N, C-alpha and C positions, 0 to 999 in steps of 0.2 A: 561172356563176348561183349565187346566193346562195342557201342553203337556208333553209326556213321553219323556224318554232319556235325553240328555243332558239339556233340560229345565226344568225337574223335577229330580235334583240328588238325593234329599232325597228320592223321591219315587222310584228311581230307585235302590238304596241302600236297600231299604226296602224289595223289591222284590227279590233281590238277596240274602238277608240274609233269607228270607222263603225259597228261592230255596235252599240255603243249608242246612238247617235244614231238609227239606225234605227228600233231597238225603241221609243226614247221616242217618235219620230214615230208609229209604227205604234200605239202606246197612245193618242195624241191621235186618229188616225184611228179607232180603234174606239170613240171616245167620240163623235166627229162623227157617225159613221154611225147614231147613235142619235137623231141630230138633237137637238130640246128635250131628250131623255134623257140627253145625254151631259153638259148643263150639271146636270142633277137629279144624276148621279152625283157629280159634283163636289162640288156643295154640300151636299147632304145626307150626304155621308161626313165633310164638314169640320164642319158641324153636328153631326152624330151624334157626332164625336170630343169637340167641344166641351162639348155636353149630359153626355156620361157623364163627362169631367171636372169639370163642376160637381157631379154626383152624387156622385163620388168625395170632393170637397171637403166636402160637405154632410155625409157620412157620416162622414167622419172628425173634423171641427169641430164637431158639434153632437150633440144628445142629443133622445130623445124624437121626435115625429112627422116632424121634419125630418131625422133620420137615416134615419128609414125611407124618407122619400122619395127621400133620396138615393141609397139602395140600389136602389131601383126605377129610378130614371134611368140610374144607372150600367150596370146589366144591360139596361134596357130601351131604351136609346137606339141600342144596335148592333142589337140584334134589331127593333126596329123599322125602322131603314135597309136591314136585309136583308129585311123583309117588303115595304117601299116596293119593294126592286129587283124582287123575284118578282112583285107584283101589277102593277107597271108593265110588265112583259115587259122589264126591261133588264137582268138580273141576268148573261145571256150577255156583252152588252157588258161588263159592271163587271169580271166574271172575268177576260176576254181582256186587258181594259187592266191590269188588276193583275198578271197575268201577264208582259205584255210590259213591265210596267214594272220588275219582279223582274228580266227578263233584262237592261233597260237599265243597271239598278244595278250586277249582276254583271259584264257587260262592261266599265263604265266603270271599277270598282276594279280589275280585273285590267288594264286598259290604264294605270292610274297607278301600278302597282307597279314598284317598280325594287329588282331583287335585289341589287345593289350597295349600295343604302342599307340594305335591310332587313339586311344582314350587320353594318352599323354599328349598326344600332337594336336589336341585343341586346348582352348582356355578355358578353365574352370573357374566359377564364380564364389563369392562368399555372401552370406545373408547379409543384407543392408537394413538399415533404420529408415523409415518413412520420413522423408524431408518434411519440414513444418514450414518453411518458406521458399519454396522453389521460384525461382525467375527463369523464365524462358524467352530468348529473343528469337523472334520470328521474320524471315524476310518472306513477304507475300508475293514476291515475284519470282522467287527462287522454283526450279523444277517446273516452270512453266504454270505456275500459280496453286500449287499443292497446298498451300497454306489455307486457301478459301475453298479449295475444290474438297478436302478432307474435313473441313470444319474444325480445325484445329486448334483454334482460338477459344471457341465456347467449350470444346472438349477438355482443353487444359485448363481453363478455369473452373470447369465444373469439378476438377479434380484438387482445387486450391491453389492452383499456380498463379502466380502473375506473368501475363505476357507484356513483353515490350515489342510492338512493332517498327520494323524500321522504316524511315521516311524515305520514300523512294524519289521525292523530290529534291533532296539534297544530301550532299556527301555526309555520310554519318562514320564516325569513329566507333566501330563495334567495340574495340577494347575498352573505351571509355565509358560505354554503355555497361560493360559488364564489371568494371572497377567500382562504378556507381550503385549498381545492384548490392555487389559486397558491402559497400560502405552502408548501404540501408538494411543490411540485416540476411541477406539471401544466404541460405543454408544448401543451395544447389543451383548451378548454374547449367543452362541448356540451350540447344541451337536448334532451330528449323531452318536449314538452308544449307548451302553447298559447301564443299568439303573445305575451301580457304575461309569461310565464316566459322565454321567449326574448329579451325586450329587457333583463331584469334582468341576465341572464348574459351577453349581448352587450356590455353597457355594462363589466362587469368585464373582458372580452376586450379590448376596445377600448383599455382603461387601460392592460393591460399589454402590448399590441401582440401578442396571443396568437391564434392560429387559433381560428375559431368553426365548430362543426357544428352543422347544424340537422338534426334528425329528425322528419320529419311526423308526430308522433303526438298532434297537437292535434285539433279540431273542423272546422275550416275549413282551417286551415293557408295563411293568405295569404301569409306570408312564404316559405313553401317553394315555393309554386307560382310567385312572380315569381322565385325563384331558377333556376327551371327543374327542381326534384326531384319525384319521384313521390310523389303524395300516397296513391295508393290502397295502398301497400305501403312502411310507413316503413323497414322492414329494409334495403331499397335503398340508404337513405341512409348506412348504415354503410360502405358500400364506399369511400367518401372516406378512410378510415382508412389503406385500403392502395393505393388506386389514386384518387387525387384532383388536384383542381386548386383554385388560389386565386382568389377574386374579392375586388376592394376595392370594397365599397359603403358608402352614407351612413348615417348612423344620427342618427334624430331626437332632439330634445330638447324637453319641452314643462315649464315651470317646472323646469326642473333634473332632470327625469324622463326616462329615455330611452324610445323608442317605434319600434317597426319597420315597422309599417303606417301606421294613421291615428291622429288625435285628433279625436272629435266633441264638438260643443258644440251646445246648444239642445236642440230636441224629442229628439231620439234619445238625447242625454245624461241628461235629465230622466227619459225612462223606463226607463233602465237602472238608475237610481238606486232604484226602488221596490224594496221586498224581495220581490214577489209575481213579479217579472220572469223570475227564472231557473225557475221551475215552470212559467210559464203566459205565454209571450211575447207570443203575438198577443192575448190576451185581455186581458192588461194595458195593452197599446200601444193597444187601441180603446177602452179605458175611460179612459185617460189623455190622450189627444190634444185632445179638446175643452177639456180646461182648460188644456192647455199652448198651443194655438193660439190661444185665443178669451177664456179664462176668468180669466186672470189670474194664474196658477200660472208659467208658462212664461217664461224668460229671453228678451229681446230683446237681441241681442248689436251692440255696435257693434267692427268689426274694422279694424284698420289693417294692409293688406297692402301691405308694403314702404312706398309712398308713397300709396297708394289708400287712401280711407276707405269704407267700405261701412256703413251706417247701419241699425240696428233689423234685423238678419237673424234668422230664425226657426230655422234650421239651419245649421250650419257644419262641414265636412268639411276637415282638413288632413292631407295625406298626406306621406309619406316617399317623395318623387319623384312627378309628375303621372300618373295613370292614361291610358291609351291613349285611352279613350270617356269625356268628360267627362258623363257621365249619373247624375245623382244616384240615379235608382231603379235602376241596374243597377251600381251599385260593387260590390255583394256577390259578382258574378259577374265584376267587370271586373278586368283586370291592369295591370301597370306593366311595360312591357317593359325598363327600365332602372331600376336604384337606385342610379347612380353619376353622375347629371348634376347632384348638387350643388344641387338646387332643390324647393322644398315645393310639391306642387299644393295647391289651394284651389277649394272648391265652395261658395257662400253661395246660399241661397235665402230669398227673403222673399215669402210670398204672402198678400195680406191680405184676400182674397175670393173669390168663385167665378168674378168675370172674369178675375183673374189666374192661378186654378188652369188656366181652359179655354185662356188664354193660354200657359202652360208646356206644357200637352198638345199644343197645335197648332203652335206655332213652337219648341218644345224649346230648345235652347241658345241661340236668338236672344231668347227670352223677357225681358222687362225684370227680371222677378224672379229670374233665374238668373245669377249672376256665377261664370265660370272663369277664374282667373288661376295664375300660378306667382309664387313669390315666395324670399326669403331668410328674411324675417323676419316673422312674423305675430303680432300683439298684439290680444286680446281683452278686452272689458270688457263686464259686463251693463249694458245702456241702460234697459231699462223692464220692469216686471212684468207687462206686457199689451200687445195691439195697440193700445190708444188712450193709450200713452204716460204710464200712470200706474202706481203701485206698489200699487194696490189702495185706497189712502186718497185718490188725487186727486191725488198730490203729485210723481209722476215719480219721477225718480233722488233719491235722498237727497243730504244736504249734502255727504257726505264722497265722494261720486262711486262708491258702490258700486251693485250692482243693485237696490236698493229692499228687500232682504230684511233689510238691518240688519247683516249679518256680513261683506259685503265677499267673498263666495265665489260661485263659479258651478259648474253641473254639468258635469264633463268626463267622457268616455268615453275611457282610453287605451287602444289595443289591446283595447277591448270591456270593459275594467274600470272600473267605476263609481269616481270620484273626485269629492271638492269641493275645488278650487283657488283660493287667494286671488288677487282681480284686482289688477293686470291679469294675464293669463295670457300668457305670450310661449314661442311656437314658433320653434325653429331648428332647422338642421340642421349635422351636422359631417361635411363632405364626407370620404370616403374613409375615415373613422375604423375601419371594420370588416373584418377579415380573414375571410372566409367559406371554410371548405373543402366543396367539394361533390365528388361523384363525376365522373370523367371521362365515364363512360357514363351519363347522364341523358336524360329527355324533353326538355329545354329549354324557352325560352320562345317565347311565339307573338309574331312580329313585327308591331308595329302597323299597322291598314288605313291606307291613305293617303287625307287627306281628301278628299272627295268635290269636284271642281271641275270643272265644265262647260265653264267658258271654257276649261280647258287642254284637257279633251277634244275639243272643236270645233277648237282649233289643232292638236292632235295628229293627229286626224282627217284633216285637208287640207293639213299639211304635207308637202312633198314633199323629203326629203334631195338635197342639191346633188350632182351628180356629177362625182367628181374629175378 
């Protein structure tokens, strides 16, 4: 007799698929038992979601009374739906249906999991030789002072590393520091700092084919997270100096400048350019968005993704390898399971009004205003100064093909750093260019969730394996 559980993965997947279909059917039954109320639950939920999305759009894209109305709709629509459920006496059915649907989704994703494929979905390291002359560049201000708070200098020096502290009182050429370290005989380069600093030193390490050490002493540490490092305690990253393994990862390039995470164009890049952004991020964004989305100050971007052309995009995110979840609103918390696939991830957004904002909220990645692609090369130019295709003077793009500002540049945020780059801006990837040294004992990366496919679930639930 075949054991269940891990000994019979096919049988376990089949049972989970059947559980998913039963839970989904039970959710439908929970709605039907409310008779007309079941239809009301579905319609009111979708309408509430769409109205809330319209309210968010009005709040972000307008000022004055329309912004106030947008805020009221964004908050009021979900509240109104809840009140409708309570007053109509269908809230119990709604909760039961929602809970059953949650069970169905959980079982469906578990049924589609393939542990063998998950093992291939994350990066594997090779044994590494212990460096003899490692040099670590540390930014004492990064991450709110993590270098001092975790005593990184003393700990690194105790492991035989030479530490170079950045001088915060003067403008420092980090690339020049890294090159000098190589000239002095360094056999490893490392950084305790933000992702922008990581990228600059990584470029030098890749140029000289030296191992590169990432110390998670930045604010968000997206690169460290996707390498499977501990972001809560940067000191653990130093264990790679004595017991490490090496990963070969890709390195991005935008207009000849390296990046390890993302390059942002359009709305986000325009907001980052503003001098007040660093001290008041949320307030600056809310104040700037109406001009950027509708008022003529923001770039509309024409983008060529390999051979695919995207017109007049409001926002564009190009990443060093694609994110596991192509959600433009969740990229800040999303992750890349691998950094060695040799492909750029591309997310483009174009929302021209409240109706498209509602569609994006309801349909998600299936919405017409959202483009999710992968590519080897991405070329970006500014097309229009505002949503109606003009540069503010009614003339559209300028005669020399620039973005209508007269200087042929567009705003770009490279690993969070604000830049202005001449158009066209080209993003490419250097596959396997970077040797990253990581601790052998580290938290690791999270395997990507399998895409939800109900057709596969149905086949899996009713498929009976042949008896040999």
